C-alpha positions in Angstrom: -77.0 -29.4 57.4 -78.1 -31.7 59.7 -78.9 -35.8 58.5 -83.0 -35.4 58.4 -82.4 -31.8 56.6 -80.2 -33.8 53.9 -82.5 -36.6 53.7 -85.2 -34.0 53.3 -83.3 -32.2 50.2 -85.3 -32.9 46.5 -82.7 -35.5 45.0 -82.5 -34.2 41.8 -81.6 -30.7 43.4 -78.6 -32.9 45.8 -78.0 -34.1 42.4 -77.9 -31.4 40.3 -75.4 -29.4 43.4 -72.8 -32.6 43.8 -72.2 -32.5 40.4 -71.9 -29.2 39.9 -69.6 -28.9 42.7 -67.8 -32.2 41.1 -67.4 -29.9 37.6 -65.8 -26.6 40.1 -63.5 -29.4 41.2 -62.5 -30.8 38.2 -62.4 -27.5 36.6 -59.3 -25.8 39.7 -57.4 -29.2 39.5 -57.0 -28.7 35.7 -56.6 -25.5 36.2 -53.6 -25.9 39.0 -52.2 -28.9 37.3 -48.3 -27.9 37.2 -48.8 -27.1 41.5 -50.8 -30.3 41.7 -48.3 -32.1 39.6 -45.4 -31.6 42.0 -47.6 -31.9 45.0 -48.4 -35.6 43.7 -44.2 -35.9 43.0 -44.0 -35.4 46.7 -47.1 -37.5 48.0 -45.3 -40.4 45.4 -42.1 -40.0 47.4 -43.1 -40.0 50.4 -45.0 -42.9 50.5 -42.4 -44.7 49.2 -39.8 -43.3 51.6 -42.2 -44.1 54.9 -41.1 -47.5 55.4 -37.4 -47.3 54.9 -37.9 -43.8 57.8 -39.9 -46.2 59.9 -37.7 -49.4 59.7 -34.3 -47.3 60.7 -36.8 -45.9 63.9 -37.1 -49.5 65.0 -33.2 -49.9 64.3 -33.0 -47.3 66.7 -32.0 -44.0 64.8 -33.8 -40.9 65.8 -36.8 -39.9 63.2 -34.8 -36.7 62.2 -31.8 -38.9 61.0 -33.9 -41.2 59.9 -35.8 -39.1 57.8 -32.5 -37.1 56.2 -30.5 -40.9 55.3 -34.0 -41.6 53.2 -33.9 -38.4 52.2 -30.0 -38.3 51.3 -30.6 -41.5 49.3 -33.7 -40.4 47.2 -31.4 -37.8 46.0 -28.3 -39.6 45.0 -30.9 -41.7 43.0 -32.1 -39.2 41.6 -29.0 -37.4 40.7 -27.7 -40.7 39.1 -31.1 -41.6 37.2 -31.5 -38.0 35.9 -27.5 -37.5 34.4 -28.3 -41.0 33.2 -31.6 -40.4 31.3 -30.9 -36.3 30.4 -27.6 -37.3 28.6 -29.6 -40.0 27.1 -32.6 -38.0 26.0 -30.1 -35.5 24.9 -28.1 -38.1 22.2 -30.8 -39.5 21.4 -32.7 -35.7 20.8 -29.8 -34.5 18.5 -29.9 -37.8 16.9 -33.7 -37.8 15.5 -33.5 -35.7 12.8 -30.5 -38.7 11.4 -33.8 -41.5 11.9 -35.8 -39.4 10.3 -33.6 -38.8 7.3 -33.0 -42.7 7.3 -36.8 -43.5 7.4 -37.4 -41.6 4.7 -34.6 -43.2 2.9 -36.1 -47.1 3.6 -39.4 -45.5 2.6 -38.5 -44.1 -0.8 -36.9 -47.6 -1.1 -40.2 -49.6 -0.5 -42.0 -47.4 -2.4 -39.8 -48.0 -5.5 -40.2 -51.9 -4.8 -44.0 -51.4 -4.9 -43.9 -49.7 -8.1 -41.8 -52.6 -9.4 -45.1 -54.8 -8.0 -47.4 -52.7 -9.5 -48.5 -50.6 -6.4 -48.4 -47.0 -7.3 -48.1 -44.7 -3.8 -46.3 -41.6 -2.7 -43.8 -41.5 0.1 -46.2 -39.1 1.7 -49.0 -41.4 1.7 -46.5 -44.2 3.3 -45.3 -42.0 5.8 -48.2 -41.4 7.5 -48.9 -45.4 7.9 -45.3 -46.5 8.5 -43.0 -43.3 10.8 -41.6 -44.7 13.5 -39.9 -41.2 14.7 -43.5 -39.9 15.3 -43.4 -42.5 18.2 -40.1 -41.6 19.0 -40.6 -38.3 18.8 -43.7 -38.5 21.4 -42.0 -40.5 23.7 -39.5 -37.5 24.0 -42.4 -35.1 24.5 -43.6 -37.7 27.4 -40.4 -37.6 29.6 -40.3 -33.9 28.9 -43.7 -33.6 30.2 -42.7 -35.6 33.7 -39.5 -33.0 33.4 -41.6 -30.2 33.5 -43.2 -31.8 37.1 -40.3 -32.2 38.8 -38.5 -29.0 37.3 -39.3 -27.5 41.0 -36.9 -30.9 42.8 -35.4 -28.5 45.4 -39.0 -27.9 46.5 -40.4 -31.5 46.3 -37.5 -32.5 48.9 -38.4 -30.3 50.9 -42.8 -31.7 51.0 -41.2 -35.2 51.3 -38.8 -34.2 54.6 -41.7 -32.3 56.5 -44.2 -35.2 55.1 -41.5 -37.7 56.8 -41.5 -35.7 59.6 -44.6 -35.3 60.0 -46.5 -38.5 59.5 -46.0 -40.3 62.9 -47.7 -37.5 64.6 -50.8 -37.7 61.9 -53.0 -40.5 64.2 -52.2 -38.3 67.5 -53.6 -35.6 65.8 -56.3 -37.2 64.8 -57.0 -38.5 68.0 -57.1 -35.0 69.5 -59.6 -33.5 67.4 -62.0 -37.1 68.0 -61.1 -36.8 71.8 -60.4 -39.8 71.8 -56.8 -40.6 72.5 -57.2 -44.3 72.7 -59.4 -44.8 69.1 -58.0 -46.6 66.4 -58.4 -46.4 62.6 -57.9 -50.4 61.5 -59.9 -49.3 58.0 -57.8 -46.5 57.8 -54.8 -48.2 58.4 -55.5 -51.1 56.6 -56.0 -48.9 53.5 -52.6 -47.1 53.3 -50.9 -50.3 53.9 -52.8 -51.7 50.6 -51.9 -48.1 49.4 -48.3 -48.3 50.4 -48.2 -52.0 49.4 -48.8 -51.4 45.8 -46.9 -48.1 45.3 -43.9 -49.8 47.0 -44.2 -53.3 45.1 -44.6 -51.7 41.5 -42.2 -48.8 42.2 -39.5 -51.9 42.6 -41.0 -54.1 40.4 -40.8 -51.6 37.6 -37.0 -50.4 38.2 -36.5 -54.7 37.9 -38.1 -54.4 34.4 -36.4 -51.2 33.4 -33.2 -52.3 34.0 -33.3 -55.6 32.6 -34.8 -54.2 29.1 -31.8 -51.7 29.4 -29.4 -54.0 29.4 -31.5 -56.1 26.6 -31.0 -52.7 24.4 -27.9 -52.5 25.2 -26.4 -56.1 24.0 -28.9 -56.2 20.9 -26.9 -52.7 20.9 -30.1 -50.1 20.1 -29.2 -46.6 20.8 -30.1 -44.8 23.7 -30.7 -47.7 26.2 -31.0 -46.5 29.3 -33.5 -43.3 27.9 -35.9 -46.7 27.0 -35.3 -48.5 30.1 -36.2 -45.2 32.6 -39.2 -45.0 29.6 -40.9 -48.5 30.9 -39.7 -47.9 34.2 -42.5 -45.2 34.0 -44.9 -46.8 31.6 -45.4 -49.7 33.5 -46.9 -48.7 36.7 -49.7 -47.3 33.6 -52.0 -50.6 33.7 -53.1 -53.0 30.8 -51.3 -50.8 28.5 -48.4 -49.2 29.9 -46.0 -52.1 27.9 -47.6 -52.0 25.1 -46.7 -47.8 24.7 -43.4 -48.5 26.5 -42.1 -50.9 24.2 -43.5 -48.7 20.9 -40.4 -46.3 20.9 -37.4 -49.3 21.3 -39.2 -51.2 18.8 -39.5 -48.7 16.4 -35.7 -47.3 16.5 -34.2 -50.7 16.5 -36.7 -51.0 13.1 -35.4 -48.0 11.8 -31.5 -49.0 12.8 -31.5 -53.0 12.3 -34.7 -53.8 10.5 -37.1 -56.1 11.2 -35.3 -59.7 12.6 -33.5 -57.3 15.8 -36.8 -55.6 15.8 -38.3 -58.7 16.7 -36.2 -59.5 19.3 -36.9 -56.2 21.2 -40.5 -57.1 21.1 -39.6 -60.8 22.7 -37.6 -58.9 25.7 -40.6 -56.4 26.4 -42.5 -59.2 26.0 -40.8 -61.9 28.3 -40.4 -59.4 31.0 -43.8 -58.4 30.8 -44.8 -61.7 31.2 -42.5 -62.9 34.0 -43.7 -59.6 36.1 -47.1 -59.4 35.6 -48.2 -63.6 35.5 -45.6 -64.5 37.8 -43.9 -62.2 40.0 -46.7 -59.3 41.1 -49.5 -62.2 42.2 -46.9 -63.6 44.8 -45.9 -60.1 46.1 -49.0 -58.2 46.1 -50.9 -61.7 47.1 -53.9 -60.2 45.0 -55.4 -57.8 42.8 -56.5 -54.6 43.7 -60.3 -54.2 44.2 -61.0 -52.6 41.3 -63.1 -53.3 38.3 -61.0 -53.7 35.6 -63.4 -51.2 33.1 -63.2 -48.6 36.3 -59.2 -49.1 36.2 -59.3 -48.1 32.4 -61.7 -45.4 32.5 -59.8 -44.1 35.3 -56.1 -44.1 33.6 -58.2 -42.2 30.5 -59.7 -39.5 33.2 -56.4 -38.6 35.5 -54.3 -38.7 32.2 -56.3 -36.2 30.4 -56.4 -34.4 33.7 -52.8 -34.3 34.6 -50.9 -36.3 32.1 -48.5 -38.7 32.7 -48.2 -38.4 36.0 -51.8 -38.5 36.4 -52.0 -42.4 34.5 -49.3 -43.4 36.3 -51.1 -42.6 39.7 -54.3 -43.5 38.1 -55.2 -46.7 40.5 -54.2 -45.3 44.3 -56.0 -42.2 43.3 -59.2 -44.2 42.1 -58.8 -46.7 45.3 -58.6 -43.7 47.8 -62.0 -42.6 46.0 -63.3 -46.0 46.4 -62.1 -45.6 50.5 -64.3 -42.6 50.8 -67.3 -44.2 49.5 -67.3 -47.0 51.1 -67.7 -45.2 54.5 -70.8 -43.4 53.8 -73.8 -44.6 53.4 -75.2 -42.3 50.6 -72.3 -43.4 48.8 -71.6 -46.8 49.4 -72.9 -47.7 46.3 -70.8 -45.8 44.2 -67.7 -48.5 46.1 -69.9 -51.0 44.9 -69.3 -49.9 40.8 -66.0 -49.4 41.4 -65.4 -52.4 43.0 -65.0 -56.0 41.3 -67.6 -58.2 40.5 -69.2 -59.2 43.6 -71.8 -62.3 44.2 -76.4 -61.1 44.6 -76.5 -60.9 47.7 -73.3 -59.9 49.0 -74.5 -55.9 48.3 -74.0 -54.1 51.4 -76.6 -52.4 52.7 -77.2 -48.5 51.4 
């Protein structure tokens, strides 16, 4: 369809066609969730590994050898992390009935105390308001969903290898398609650099946060510290609410194990780590915030989380930034990019 035909196309009909296409795409993504999640894990690992491959190539390593070295490093990290987390998760799952029993005893004691004060409440009603075991079980279910995404780990690593091998030839292929061997893509290059920088910095900072929190929980004697450190590493990718969700299971477990005093120390550790990383290190390392509205970030978190589970929530910002980039470079959709972005001064909105 030519541009003239598009302009003569009835606006209402065009809106219905676009809406129907979006519904079909969303439905298809939902139906192919398992395959999509494995592919997204592969892309995520590829983006993280690409700077290392490029650095090794600059030092004189052949591309194939550089890719194999990076892939071997990924396998080693995944093996060590997987063993630690799976061992910790197994121990926690085995201890969960004991935590529930202890919580039941604490609730019964609290019910008796309230009865002496003239407040009548049943154990079942009190557990409906105070049930840390349910929060801890939710954390286990989240990790189980992530495990399903990486169940095809061999296929994921093979996909990562092929992506890294093909990445350097992509600009050459694109120039050949456009018929201009000298064509440069400054907007795309800048966009990809922003995405890559965001993901690499977020991964390094989240890894540091997970390690610090794991060490702090170990010092306090909380069970399964490796599990809660890994959960913090994953959930801190989620904007705004990730740090709160990450803290809930560890605080709940500490409350069951040791009581209110040590649980307060756990909360203090999470707050200190989040403040240091979110308010001090992040602005210095990234240099500026991602150009997205706060409301859009929150809505994208809900949307991608519902679509792809935990992995969708983790990658909601890169997904939304990609959508914004695509809309910016077409005059008929530039208004969508403006809505997705932060507040702009009057008169600075680009023409449509």
